[in-house]
C-alpha positions in Angstrom: -169.6 -43.6 1.5 -172.6 -40.5 2.3 -173.5 -42.0 5.4 -169.9 -42.7 6.4 -168.5 -39.2 6.1 -171.7 -38.7 8.0 -170.7 -40.8 11.1 -167.5 -39.2 11.3 -168.8 -35.9 11.1 -170.9 -36.0 13.9 -168.1 -38.1 16.1 -165.8 -35.0 14.9 -167.9 -32.7 16.1 -169.0 -34.4 19.5 -165.2 -35.0 20.5 -165.0 -31.6 19.4 -167.6 -30.1 21.9 -165.9 -32.2 25.2 -163.2 -30.6 24.5 -164.3 -27.3 25.2 -166.7 -28.5 27.7 -163.4 -30.1 29.2 -161.7 -26.4 29.3 -164.4 -24.4 29.9 -164.2 -26.5 33.5 -160.0 -25.5 33.7 -160.2 -23.5 36.7 -156.7 -21.1 36.6 -156.0 -18.6 39.7 -153.7 -16.1 38.1 -149.7 -16.5 39.2 -150.1 -13.1 41.6 -153.9 -13.7 42.3 -152.2 -16.5 44.5 -149.7 -14.6 46.2 -152.5 -12.6 47.1 -154.2 -16.0 48.5 -151.3 -17.7 50.3 -150.4 -14.3 52.4 -153.2 -13.8 53.1 -153.7 -17.5 54.6 -151.0 -17.4 56.4 -151.5 -14.6 58.3 -155.3 -16.0 59.3 -155.2 -19.4 60.1 -157.9 -21.4 60.6 -158.7 -24.8 62.2 -158.2 -27.7 59.7 -161.8 -29.8 59.3 -162.1 -33.7 58.6 -164.0 -34.3 55.3 -163.9 -38.4 55.0 -163.9 -39.9 51.3 -163.2 -36.5 49.3 -160.3 -35.8 47.8 -158.5 -32.9 47.4 -158.6 -32.5 43.8 -159.2 -29.1 41.7 -162.6 -29.0 40.8 -164.5 -31.7 43.5 -167.7 -30.1 45.0 -167.5 -29.5 49.1 -170.7 -29.3 50.6 -172.3 -26.5 50.6 -172.2 -26.7 54.5 -168.4 -26.4 55.0 -168.0 -23.5 56.2 -165.9 -21.0 53.5 -164.0 -18.2 55.0 -163.9 -15.6 53.1 -160.0 -13.0 51.7 -161.2 -9.3 51.2 -161.8 -7.9 47.6 -161.1 -11.2 46.4 -163.2 -13.6 44.4 -162.1 -17.3 46.1 -162.4 -18.3 49.9 -160.9 -20.6 51.8 -161.1 -23.6 54.3 -158.5 -25.9 55.3 -158.9 -29.5 54.7 -156.7 -32.4 56.6 -154.7 -29.4 57.0 -153.9 -28.7 53.0 -155.8 -25.1 51.8 -157.8 -24.7 49.9 -159.5 -22.2 47.6 -162.4 -23.0 46.2 -165.1 -20.3 44.0 -168.1 -19.9 46.6 -171.0 -20.4 43.7 -170.2 -24.1 42.7 -168.2 -24.9 46.0 -166.0 -26.9 43.5 -161.5 -26.4 44.7 -159.8 -24.3 42.4 -156.3 -24.7 44.1 -155.5 -26.6 46.6 -151.9 -25.4 48.5 -149.7 -28.0 51.0 -149.1 -26.8 53.9 -146.2 -24.8 54.7 
C-alpha cells in the first residue's frame, strides 16, 4: 500500500513538472505589441524566403542563418517565409507569432 502511494505521488509530481515546462514554453505577444509589429512590418516589407520542411508554428525554431529584421525599440525580430510574416525571438530563433499575408 505504501508503495502505491509513493508511485502516485511521483506520477503526480511528474505531471505537474511537465505542465510547468509547457506553460514556460508558451510565448504570448501582447495584443498592443502585436499592433506595433504589424504596423511596422506593413510599412517595411521585405522579400519572402522559402524554408522547405519548416512548419510555421509558434515554438518552431528557425535556422540561425535565417536573416531577421529588427523592429526598432522592440524585442522580437521578423522575417517573411512563404508569404507569411513571423516574429522570432532573436536569442532562441523560435517563432513567437505568425501573421498571414494581409
